[in-house]
C-alpha positions as CSV (number, residue, x, y, z in Angstrom):
1,M,-27.5,62.8,-12.0
2,S,-28.4,61.6,-8.5
3,Q,-25.7,60.8,-6.0
4,T,-25.8,58.4,-3.0
5,N,-24.2,59.7,0.2
6,L,-22.5,56.9,2.2
7,L,-21.9,57.3,5.9
8,L,-18.6,55.8,7.0
9,S,-18.3,54.7,10.6
10,S,-16.6,52.0,12.7
11,S,-18.4,48.9,13.8
12,P,-20.9,47.9,15.1
13,H,-22.9,48.9,12.0
14,V,-26.2,47.5,13.4
15,H,-27.1,48.9,16.9
16,G,-29.1,46.8,19.2
17,G,-30.9,49.7,20.8
18,D,-29.3,49.4,24.2
19,S,-27.3,52.1,25.9
20,V,-25.6,52.5,29.3
21,S,-28.5,54.7,30.6
22,R,-31.1,52.3,29.4
23,V,-29.4,49.3,31.0
24,M,-29.0,51.2,34.3
25,Q,-32.6,52.3,34.2
26,T,-33.8,48.8,33.6
27,V,-31.8,47.5,36.6
28,I,-33.3,50.3,38.7
29,W,-36.8,49.2,37.6
30,A,-36.0,45.6,38.4
31,L,-35.1,46.7,42.0
32,M,-38.2,48.8,42.5
33,P,-40.5,46.0,43.8
34,A,-38.0,45.0,46.5
35,T,-37.3,48.6,47.3
36,A,-41.0,49.4,47.7
37,M,-41.3,46.3,50.0
38,A,-38.4,47.6,52.1
39,V,-40.1,50.9,52.6
40,M,-43.4,49.2,53.4
41,V,-41.7,46.9,56.0
42,F,-39.6,49.5,57.7
43,G,-41.4,52.8,57.1
44,W,-40.2,56.3,56.5
45,P,-36.6,55.7,57.9
46,A,-36.0,53.2,55.1
47,L,-37.1,55.8,52.5
48,L,-34.8,58.4,54.0
49,V,-31.8,56.1,53.9
50,I,-32.4,55.4,50.2
51,L,-32.9,59.1,49.3
52,I,-29.8,60.2,51.2
53,T,-27.6,57.5,49.9
54,V,-28.7,58.0,46.2
55,A,-28.3,61.7,46.6
56,S,-24.8,61.4,48.0
57,C,-23.7,59.2,45.1
58,V,-25.2,61.5,42.5
59,V,-23.7,64.7,44.1
60,T,-20.3,63.1,44.5
61,E,-20.2,62.0,40.9
62,S,-21.3,65.4,39.7
63,L,-18.7,67.3,41.7
64,F,-15.9,65.0,40.8
65,V,-16.6,65.1,37.1
66,K,-16.7,68.9,37.3
67,L,-13.3,69.0,39.1
68,R,-11.9,66.9,36.2
69,R,-13.5,69.2,33.7
70,R,-15.2,66.3,32.0
71,P,-18.7,66.1,30.5
72,S,-21.5,65.3,33.0
73,T,-22.0,61.5,33.4
74,L,-25.2,61.7,35.5
75,G,-27.3,60.9,32.4
76,D,-26.0,57.3,32.4
77,R,-27.8,56.7,35.8
78,S,-24.9,54.6,37.1
79,A,-24.4,56.8,40.1
80,A,-28.1,56.6,41.0
81,L,-28.0,52.8,40.7
82,T,-24.9,52.6,42.8
83,G,-26.6,54.6,45.5
84,L,-29.7,52.4,45.4
85,L,-27.7,49.2,45.6
86,L,-25.7,50.6,48.5
87,A,-28.8,51.7,50.3
88,L,-30.2,48.2,50.0
89,T,-27.2,46.8,51.8
90,L,-27.7,49.1,54.8
91,P,-29.9,48.8,57.9
92,P,-33.2,50.7,57.8
93,H,-32.1,53.2,60.5
94,T,-28.6,54.0,59.2
95,P,-27.6,57.5,60.3
96,W,-27.2,60.2,57.6
97,W,-23.5,60.6,58.0
98,V,-23.0,56.9,57.4
99,C,-25.1,57.0,54.3
100,V,-23.2,60.0,53.0
101,S,-19.8,58.4,53.8
102,G,-20.8,55.3,51.9
103,G,-22.0,57.2,48.9
104,V,-18.8,59.3,48.7
105,F,-16.6,56.2,49.1
106,A,-18.5,54.2,46.4
107,I,-18.2,56.9,43.8
108,L,-14.9,58.6,44.7
109,V,-12.7,55.6,45.8
110,A,-14.3,52.5,44.3
111,K,-15.3,54.0,40.9
112,Q,-13.7,57.3,39.9
113,V,-10.2,56.6,41.1
114,Y,-10.1,53.8,38.6
115,G,-11.2,56.0,35.8
116,G,-15.0,56.0,36.1
117,L,-17.6,53.7,34.8
118,G,-16.2,50.7,33.0
119,F,-12.8,50.8,34.6
120,N,-13.5,50.0,38.3
121,M,-12.1,46.7,39.6
122,F,-14.6,46.2,42.4
123,N,-18.3,46.6,42.7
124,P,-18.7,50.1,44.1
125,A,-21.7,49.5,46.2
126,L,-20.2,46.4,47.9
127,A,-16.9,48.1,48.3
128,A,-18.6,50.9,50.1
129,R,-20.6,48.5,52.2
130,V,-17.5,46.7,53.5
131,F,-15.9,50.1,54.1
132,L,-18.8,51.2,56.2
133,L,-18.9,47.8,58.1
134,I,-15.3,48.3,59.1
135,S,-15.6,52.0,59.9
136,F,-19.0,52.0,61.6
137,P,-19.6,48.5,63.0
138,V,-22.2,49.6,65.5
139,Q,-24.4,51.4,63.1
140,L,-24.0,48.7,60.4
141,T,-25.1,46.0,62.9
142,A,-28.0,47.7,64.5
143,W,-31.1,45.9,63.0
144,P,-34.5,47.4,63.9
145,V,-37.5,45.2,64.2
146,V,-40.1,45.2,61.5
147,N,-42.3,48.3,61.8
148,P,-44.6,48.6,58.7
149,L,-45.2,51.9,57.1
150,F,-49.0,51.7,57.7
151,G,-48.7,49.6,60.9
152,E,-50.2,50.4,64.3
153,H,-46.9,51.7,65.6
154,A,-45.6,53.2,62.4
155,Y,-43.0,56.0,62.7
156,S,-44.2,59.4,61.8
157,L,-42.1,61.4,59.3
158,S,-40.8,63.6,62.1
159,D,-39.7,60.7,64.2
160,S,-38.1,59.1,61.2
161,I,-36.1,62.2,60.5
162,A,-35.0,62.3,64.1
163,I,-33.8,58.7,63.9
164,I,-31.8,59.3,60.7
165,M,-30.4,62.6,61.8
166,T,-29.4,61.7,65.4
167,G,-28.5,58.0,64.9
168,H,-30.5,57.0,68.0
169,Q,-32.2,53.6,67.7
170,G,-34.5,54.3,70.6
171,G,-35.4,56.8,73.3
172,A,-38.3,58.2,75.3
173,E,-40.1,59.5,72.2
174,L,-39.1,56.5,70.0
175,V,-39.8,53.6,72.2
176,D,-40.6,51.3,69.2
177,A,-37.2,51.8,67.6
178,V,-35.6,48.8,69.2
179,T,-33.1,46.4,67.6
180,A,-33.1,42.7,67.1
181,A,-30.7,40.2,65.5
182,T,-31.2,39.2,61.9
183,P,-31.9,35.5,61.4
184,L,-28.4,34.8,60.2
185,G,-26.9,36.7,63.1
186,Q,-29.1,34.9,65.6
187,Y,-28.2,31.6,64.1
188,R,-24.5,32.3,64.3
189,T,-24.6,33.7,67.8
190,E,-26.8,31.0,69.4
191,T,-25.2,28.0,67.7
192,G,-21.8,29.4,68.8
193,L,-23.1,29.0,72.4
194,G,-23.8,25.3,71.8
195,K,-27.5,25.5,70.8
196,T,-29.1,23.6,68.0
197,V,-30.4,25.3,64.9
198,Q,-34.0,24.9,66.1
199,E,-33.1,26.3,69.5
200,A,-31.2,29.2,68.0
201,L,-34.1,30.2,65.8
202,G,-36.7,30.1,68.5
203,G,-37.9,26.5,68.6
204,Q,-39.7,24.4,66.0
205,F,-42.0,27.2,64.9
206,G,-39.7,30.2,65.7
207,F,-38.7,30.9,62.2
208,D,-41.0,31.0,59.2
209,E,-39.1,30.6,55.9
210,L,-42.1,31.5,53.8
211,Q,-42.6,34.7,55.8
212,A,-38.9,35.5,55.4
213,A,-39.1,35.0,51.7
214,G,-42.1,37.4,51.5
215,G,-40.3,40.2,53.3
216,L,-41.5,40.3,56.9
217,V,-38.1,39.6,58.6
218,G,-35.6,42.2,59.8
219,G,-32.3,42.8,58.2
220,S,-30.8,45.1,55.5
221,L,-33.2,46.8,53.2
222,G,-32.2,44.4,50.4
223,E,-32.9,41.4,52.6
224,T,-36.6,42.0,53.0
225,S,-38.0,40.0,50.1
226,A,-36.1,37.3,48.3
227,L,-39.2,36.6,46.2
228,L,-39.4,40.2,44.8
229,L,-35.6,40.3,44.2
230,L,-35.9,37.0,42.4
231,A,-38.7,38.5,40.3
232,G,-36.5,41.4,39.5
233,G,-33.6,39.1,38.5
234,L,-35.9,37.1,36.2
235,Y,-37.0,40.4,34.7
236,M,-33.4,41.3,33.8
237,L,-32.9,37.8,32.4
238,R,-35.9,38.3,30.2
239,K,-34.6,41.6,29.1
240,K,-31.3,39.9,28.3
241,L,-29.3,42.3,30.5
242,I,-27.7,39.3,32.3
243,T,-27.3,35.6,31.6
244,W,-28.1,32.8,33.9
245,H,-24.6,31.6,34.4
246,I,-23.5,33.8,37.3
247,P,-26.8,33.9,39.3
248,V,-27.5,30.2,39.0
249,T,-23.9,29.1,39.7
250,M,-23.6,31.4,42.7
251,L,-26.9,30.0,44.2
252,V,-25.6,26.5,43.5
253,G,-22.2,27.3,45.0
254,C,-23.8,28.3,48.3
255,L,-26.8,26.0,48.5
256,L,-25.1,22.8,47.4
257,P,-22.6,22.7,50.4
258,A,-25.4,24.0,52.6
259,T,-27.5,21.0,51.6
260,F,-24.6,18.6,52.2
261,F,-23.9,19.9,55.7
262,W,-27.6,20.0,56.6
263,V,-28.0,16.4,55.6
264,Y,-24.8,15.6,57.5
265,D,-25.9,17.4,60.7
266,S,-29.2,19.1,60.6
267,A,-28.9,20.0,64.3
268,H,-26.1,22.4,63.8
269,Y,-26.4,23.5,60.1
270,P,-29.6,25.1,58.7
271,D,-31.3,23.9,55.6
272,P,-30.5,25.5,52.2
273,I,-33.8,27.3,52.1
274,F,-32.7,29.3,55.2
275,H,-29.6,30.4,53.3
276,L,-31.7,31.4,50.3
277,V,-34.4,33.5,52.0
278,T,-32.2,35.2,54.6
279,G,-29.3,37.6,54.0
280,G,-28.3,39.1,50.7
281,L,-27.7,35.9,48.6
282,V,-30.4,36.7,46.1
283,I,-29.6,40.3,45.6
284,G,-25.9,39.4,45.5
285,A,-26.5,36.7,42.8
286,F,-28.6,38.8,40.5
287,F,-27.7,42.4,41.1
288,M,-24.1,42.5,42.5
289,A,-22.1,39.6,41.1
290,T,-23.6,40.2,37.5
291,D,-22.0,43.6,37.3
292,M,-20.7,43.7,33.7
293,V,-17.5,45.6,34.6
294,T,-16.4,43.4,37.5
295,S,-17.4,39.9,36.3
296,P,-15.6,37.6,33.8
297,V,-16.2,37.9,30.0
298,S,-16.4,34.2,29.0
299,I,-19.1,31.8,30.0
300,K,-16.6,29.4,31.5
301,G,-15.2,32.3,33.5
302,Q,-18.6,33.3,34.7
303,V,-19.4,29.8,35.9
304,I,-16.1,29.7,37.9
305,F,-16.8,33.2,39.2
306,G,-20.4,32.4,40.3
307,L,-19.4,29.1,42.0
308,G,-16.6,30.9,43.8
309,C,-19.0,33.7,45.0
310,G,-21.5,31.1,46.3
311,L,-18.9,28.9,48.0
312,L,-17.2,31.8,49.7
313,T,-20.6,33.1,50.9
314,F,-21.3,29.8,52.6
315,L,-17.9,29.5,54.1
316,I,-18.0,33.0,55.6
317,R,-21.5,32.6,56.8
318,T,-20.7,29.3,58.5
319,W,-17.3,29.6,60.0
320,S,-16.1,33.2,59.9
321,G,-16.6,36.1,62.4
322,Y,-19.3,37.6,60.1
323,P,-22.9,36.2,59.9
324,E,-23.2,37.4,56.3
325,G,-20.6,36.8,53.6
326,V,-22.1,38.0,50.2
327,S,-20.2,41.3,50.2
328,F,-16.9,39.8,51.0
329,A,-17.4,36.9,48.7
330,V,-18.2,39.0,45.6
331,L,-15.3,41.5,46.3
332,L,-12.8,38.6,46.7
333,M,-13.9,37.1,43.4
334,N,-13.8,40.6,41.8
335,A,-10.1,40.6,42.7
336,V,-9.4,37.4,40.8
337,V,-11.5,38.3,37.7
338,P,-8.4,39.3,35.6
339,L,-6.8,35.9,36.5
340,I,-10.0,34.1,35.5
341,D,-10.2,35.9,32.2
342,Q,-6.6,35.1,31.5
343,Y,-7.1,31.3,31.9
344,T,-10.6,31.1,30.3
345,R,-9.8,33.2,27.3
346,P,-11.5,31.6,24.2
347,A,-9.2,30.2,21.6
348,I,-8.8,32.3,18.4
349,Y,-10.7,30.8,15.5
350,G,-8.4,28.4,13.6
351,Q,-5.8,28.4,16.4
352,Q,-5.9,24.6,16.9
353,S,-5.5,23.9,13.2
354,I,-2.5,26.2,13.0
355,K,-0.8,24.5,16.0
356,S,-1.4,21.1,14.4
């Protein structure tokens, strides 16, 4: 007589095939085109910053898990992704000790103190970025000019190591390692001195928005190509890792008031395309604000969250003491996610009929 063995287990009984490691790996793949562009634009120093930051996150996670006598979590790739995202928020010539400090803070303080993956309240990469900006303001606001990996004045690997190890942005041997303001920083500084937007950005033809979108303007590593970041975001949408609600509403929350003020006074407020292709708006909308752990659960909550991130980004960029506001905006909205979830909690099925 044949017997049928039944396997008893808790739900879900049908698995979609996704896992934490697969999700993290897909996000890393989505960031690869923009990461490659950053290395092409800034050369070997950018690659060294990425490697050091990722390594510091991975090593910190490994050591902390061992101290807690827990199973290794390196296989979920979350530490590597945190390191990559943090590296993309940093200038291309960030000294090694700043990279390591950021990696340790991201994993130890912004993630593991809360209990590890799935329990953190704030996006670890952005929390570390703000920590570094407060702790190392000079290093975090030293923006080197574009120096392509295969350009005429490209840095050698030895010169690149010297830049990262010593923290020097220039010198007798590294005469090309000079700094320049980012478009957002230049706009804020010059308009603060009474200049118009056109004068601040170098005249009528001083700033090429198409060139900026393609990745040939200085800034953080993750600011080099809005087009490639957008392509990576669309790839994640296609893979259904994220939904459109947070990215689209964050872009709308920033670009809608930017359009209003540009129409109102185009001499003192840049057009919305400028906000889109400069700074970290695109990487923030698709890769930072969409963090599953630190964003709202319901669709209504995600819309509120995205709009808040975008509006705060515009307000900080336009009137605060910082030219860029994506990091602060997302972290501030992370803090109110529990409140958003509380007031946008979907009604239990049948709840209305019971009340009636």
